[in-house]
C-alpha positions in Angstrom: 0.0 0.0 0.0 1.1 3.5 -0.7 1.8 6.2 1.8 -1.4 7.9 0.5 -3.4 4.8 1.2 -2.1 4.4 4.7 -2.8 8.0 5.6 -5.4 10.0 3.7 -8.4 7.6 3.5 -8.1 6.4 7.1 -7.9 9.9 8.5 -10.8 11.1 6.3 -12.8 8.1 7.5 -11.9 8.8 11.2 -12.8 12.5 11.0 -16.1 11.7 9.3 -16.9 9.3 12.2 -15.8 12.1 14.6 -18.2 14.5 13.0 -21.1 12.1 13.5 -20.0 11.6 17.1 -20.4 15.4 17.5 -23.9 15.2 16.2 -24.7 12.7 18.9 -23.0 14.8 21.6 -25.1 17.9 20.5 -28.3 15.8 20.5 -27.4 14.6 24.0 -27.1 18.1 25.2 -30.5 19.0 23.7 -32.3 16.0 25.0 -30.8 16.2 28.5 -31.0 20.0 28.6 -27.2 20.2 29.2 -25.2 23.4 28.4 -23.0 22.3 25.4 -20.1 24.1 27.1 -20.1 21.3 29.7 -19.0 18.8 27.0 -17.0 21.2 24.9 -14.8 22.1 27.9 -14.7 18.6 29.5 -11.4 17.1 30.5 -10.4 13.6 31.7 -8.0 15.2 34.1 -7.1 18.8 34.9 -3.8 18.8 33.1 -5.2 17.4 29.9 -6.6 19.3 27.0 -10.4 19.8 26.9 -12.7 18.2 24.4 -12.6 21.0 21.9 -8.8 21.0 21.8 -8.8 17.2 21.2 -10.8 17.7 18.0 -8.6 20.6 16.9 -5.5 18.5 17.3 -6.9 15.5 15.5 -7.6 17.9 12.5 -4.2 19.5 12.8 -2.5 16.1 12.5 -4.1 15.5 9.1 -3.5 19.1 7.9 0.1 19.2 8.9 0.8 15.8 7.4 -0.6 16.9 4.1 1.7 20.0 4.0 4.8 18.3 5.3 4.5 15.3 3.0 4.2 17.7 0.1 7.4 19.4 1.3 5.6 22.5 2.5 5.3 24.3 5.8 1.8 23.8 7.4 -0.2 27.0 7.5 -1.3 28.0 10.9 -5.0 27.6 11.8 -6.7 29.7 14.5 -8.2 27.6 17.3 -11.4 29.6 17.6 -14.0 26.9 17.7 -16.5 27.3 20.6 -19.5 25.1 19.4 -20.3 21.8 17.9 -21.1 23.5 14.6 -17.6 25.2 14.6 -15.9 21.8 15.3 -17.9 20.2 12.5 -16.8 22.9 10.1 -13.2 22.4 11.1 -13.6 18.7 10.5 -15.3 19.2 7.2 -12.5 21.6 6.0 -9.9 19.0 7.0 -11.8 16.1 5.3 -12.0 18.3 2.1 -8.2 18.8 2.2 -7.7 15.0 2.6 -10.1 14.2 -0.2 -8.4 16.8 -2.5 -5.1 15.0 -2.0 -4.0 12.5 -4.7 -1.4 9.8 -4.6 0.6 11.8 -7.2 0.7 14.7 -4.6 2.8 12.5 -2.4 5.2 11.1 -5.0 8.5 10.5 -3.3 7.1 11.5 0.1 8.0 8.1 1.7 11.6 9.1 1.7 11.3 12.8 2.1 12.8 14.2 5.3 10.2 15.7 7.6 11.5 17.9 10.4 9.5 20.0 12.9 9.5 21.2 16.5 7.2 19.4 19.0 7.5 21.5 22.2 11.2 21.9 23.0 12.2 18.9 20.7 13.2 19.0 17.1 11.9 15.8 15.4 13.1 14.3 12.1 11.5 11.4 10.3 11.3 10.0 6.8 7.8 10.6 5.3 6.9 6.9 5.9 8.0 6.9 9.5 6.3 10.3 10.1 3.0 8.8 9.2 3.5 5.5 11.1 5.2 6.8 14.2 3.8 10.3 14.6 0.7 11.1 12.6 -1.4 8.0 13.0 -0.7 7.5 16.7 -1.3 11.1 17.5 -4.5 11.3 15.4 -6.0 8.2 17.1 -4.9 9.3 20.5 -6.8 12.6 20.2 -9.8 10.9 18.5 -10.0 8.3 21.2 -9.7 10.9 24.0 -12.5 13.0 22.4 -14.7 9.8 22.3 -13.8 8.9 25.9 -14.7 12.4 27.1 -18.1 12.2 25.6 -18.7 8.6 26.7 -17.6 9.5 30.2 -20.1 12.3 30.2 -23.0 10.1 29.3 -23.2 10.5 25.5 -24.7 7.2 24.1 -21.8 6.1 22.0 -20.5 2.7 21.1 -17.6 1.1 19.3 -19.4 1.3 16.0 -19.6 5.1 16.4 -15.8 5.3 16.8 -15.2 3.0 13.9 -17.6 4.9 11.7 -19.7 1.8 10.9 
Protein backbone atom coordinates (compact mmCIF):
# COMPACT_ATOMS: atom_id res chain seq x y z
CA UNK A 1 0.00 0.00 0.00
CA UNK A 2 1.13 3.50 -0.72
CA UNK A 3 1.81 6.22 1.82
CA UNK A 4 -1.35 7.93 0.54
CA UNK A 5 -3.44 4.77 1.16
CA UNK A 6 -2.08 4.39 4.68
CA UNK A 7 -2.83 7.99 5.60
CA UNK A 8 -5.44 10.00 3.67
CA UNK A 9 -8.43 7.61 3.47
CA UNK A 10 -8.13 6.37 7.09
CA UNK A 11 -7.92 9.90 8.50
CA UNK A 12 -10.81 11.12 6.33
CA UNK A 13 -12.85 8.14 7.55
CA UNK A 14 -11.94 8.79 11.20
CA UNK A 15 -12.78 12.49 10.96
CA UNK A 16 -16.11 11.69 9.30
CA UNK A 17 -16.91 9.34 12.20
CA UNK A 18 -15.85 12.07 14.63
CA UNK A 19 -18.24 14.52 12.98
CA UNK A 20 -21.11 12.06 13.47
CA UNK A 21 -20.04 11.63 17.09
CA UNK A 22 -20.35 15.41 17.48
CA UNK A 23 -23.92 15.16 16.18
CA UNK A 24 -24.71 12.66 18.92
CA UNK A 25 -23.05 14.85 21.56
CA UNK A 26 -25.07 17.86 20.50
CA UNK A 27 -28.30 15.83 20.48
CA UNK A 28 -27.41 14.56 23.96
CA UNK A 29 -27.10 18.14 25.20
CA UNK A 30 -30.47 19.04 23.69
CA UNK A 31 -32.27 15.97 25.03
CA UNK A 32 -30.78 16.18 28.52
CA UNK A 33 -30.96 20.00 28.62
CA UNK A 34 -27.21 20.23 29.23
CA UNK A 35 -25.24 23.37 28.38
CA UNK A 36 -23.02 22.32 25.41
CA UNK A 37 -20.10 24.08 27.12
CA UNK A 38 -20.13 21.28 29.71
CA UNK A 39 -19.03 18.82 27.02
CA UNK A 40 -16.96 21.22 24.92
CA UNK A 41 -14.77 22.08 27.92
CA UNK A 42 -14.74 18.59 29.50
CA UNK A 43 -11.39 17.08 30.48
CA UNK A 44 -10.41 13.63 31.69
CA UNK A 45 -7.97 15.22 34.14
CA UNK A 46 -7.14 18.85 34.93
CA UNK A 47 -3.77 18.78 33.14
CA UNK A 48 -5.23 17.37 29.91
CA UNK A 49 -6.60 19.34 26.98
CA UNK A 50 -10.38 19.85 26.88
CA UNK A 51 -12.68 18.17 24.38
CA UNK A 52 -12.57 21.05 21.87
CA UNK A 53 -8.77 20.96 21.75
CA UNK A 54 -8.80 17.19 21.16
CA UNK A 55 -10.83 17.75 17.98
CA UNK A 56 -8.60 20.62 16.87
CA UNK A 57 -5.45 18.53 17.32
CA UNK A 58 -6.93 15.53 15.46
CA UNK A 59 -7.62 17.87 12.53
CA UNK A 60 -4.18 19.46 12.85
CA UNK A 61 -2.48 16.07 12.51
CA UNK A 62 -4.10 15.54 9.11
CA UNK A 63 -3.55 19.10 7.89
CA UNK A 64 0.08 19.23 8.94
CA UNK A 65 0.82 15.83 7.44
CA UNK A 66 -0.58 16.89 4.07
CA UNK A 67 1.67 19.96 3.98
CA UNK A 68 4.81 18.30 5.31
CA UNK A 69 4.52 15.29 3.02
CA UNK A 70 4.23 17.67 0.08
CA UNK A 71 7.42 19.40 1.26
CA UNK A 72 5.56 22.50 2.47
CA UNK A 73 5.30 24.25 5.81
CA UNK A 74 1.84 23.83 7.40
CA UNK A 75 -0.24 27.00 7.46
CA UNK A 76 -1.33 28.03 10.94
CA UNK A 77 -5.02 27.63 11.76
CA UNK A 78 -6.65 29.66 14.52
CA UNK A 79 -8.19 27.58 17.28
CA UNK A 80 -11.39 29.59 17.65
CA UNK A 81 -14.03 26.86 17.73
CA UNK A 82 -16.52 27.27 20.56
CA UNK A 83 -19.48 25.14 19.41
CA UNK A 84 -20.28 21.75 17.92
CA UNK A 85 -21.06 23.51 14.62
CA UNK A 86 -17.64 25.19 14.64
CA UNK A 87 -15.93 21.85 15.27
CA UNK A 88 -17.92 20.15 12.50
CA UNK A 89 -16.84 22.94 10.13
CA UNK A 90 -13.19 22.41 11.07
CA UNK A 91 -13.55 18.68 10.50
CA UNK A 92 -15.31 19.24 7.15
CA UNK A 93 -12.54 21.55 6.00
CA UNK A 94 -9.90 18.99 6.98
CA UNK A 95 -11.76 16.13 5.27
CA UNK A 96 -12.02 18.25 2.11
CA UNK A 97 -8.24 18.76 2.19
CA UNK A 98 -7.69 15.02 2.60
CA UNK A 99 -10.09 14.20 -0.24
CA UNK A 100 -8.44 16.76 -2.54
CA UNK A 101 -5.09 15.05 -2.01
CA UNK A 102 -4.03 12.53 -4.66
CA UNK A 103 -1.41 9.80 -4.60
CA UNK A 104 0.56 11.85 -7.15
CA UNK A 105 0.73 14.73 -4.65
CA UNK A 106 2.78 12.47 -2.40
CA UNK A 107 5.18 11.12 -5.02
CA UNK A 108 8.50 10.54 -3.28
CA UNK A 109 7.09 11.49 0.13
CA UNK A 110 7.96 8.12 1.66
CA UNK A 111 11.63 9.05 1.74
CA UNK A 112 11.26 12.84 2.11
CA UNK A 113 12.80 14.19 5.30
CA UNK A 114 10.18 15.69 7.60
CA UNK A 115 11.48 17.88 10.43
CA UNK A 116 9.52 19.99 12.88
CA UNK A 117 9.46 21.17 16.48
CA UNK A 118 7.23 19.44 19.01
CA UNK A 119 7.50 21.45 22.19
CA UNK A 120 11.18 21.85 22.95
CA UNK A 121 12.22 18.92 20.74
CA UNK A 122 13.23 18.97 17.10
CA UNK A 123 11.95 15.80 15.43
CA UNK A 124 13.07 14.33 12.11
CA UNK A 125 11.48 11.42 10.26
CA UNK A 126 11.28 10.00 6.78
CA UNK A 127 7.80 10.58 5.35
CA UNK A 128 6.88 6.93 5.88
CA UNK A 129 8.04 6.92 9.51
CA UNK A 130 6.34 10.29 10.08
CA UNK A 131 2.98 8.76 9.17
CA UNK A 132 3.47 5.48 11.05
CA UNK A 133 5.23 6.80 14.17
CA UNK A 134 3.80 10.30 14.60
CA UNK A 135 0.66 11.13 12.62
CA UNK A 136 -1.39 7.96 13.02
CA UNK A 137 -0.65 7.46 16.75
CA UNK A 138 -1.32 11.13 17.52
CA UNK A 139 -4.48 11.26 15.42
CA UNK A 140 -5.99 8.18 17.06
CA UNK A 141 -4.88 9.31 20.53
CA UNK A 142 -6.84 12.56 20.20
CA UNK A 143 -9.80 10.91 18.48
CA UNK A 144 -9.97 8.29 21.24
CA UNK A 145 -9.67 10.94 23.95
CA UNK A 146 -12.52 12.95 22.41
CA UNK A 147 -14.66 9.80 22.26
CA UNK A 148 -13.78 8.90 25.86
CA UNK A 149 -14.65 12.38 27.12
CA UNK A 150 -18.11 12.18 25.58
CA UNK A 151 -18.69 8.60 26.70
CA UNK A 152 -17.56 9.49 30.23
CA UNK A 153 -20.10 12.33 30.22
CA UNK A 154 -22.99 10.07 29.30
CA UNK A 155 -23.25 10.46 25.53
CA UNK A 156 -24.71 7.24 24.12
CA UNK A 157 -21.80 6.09 21.97
CA UNK A 158 -20.47 2.68 21.11
CA UNK A 159 -17.56 1.14 19.29
CA UNK A 160 -19.45 1.32 15.98
CA UNK A 161 -19.63 5.13 16.35
CA UNK A 162 -15.85 5.31 16.81
CA UNK A 163 -15.22 2.99 13.87
CA UNK A 164 -17.64 4.91 11.68
CA UNK A 165 -19.70 1.83 10.95
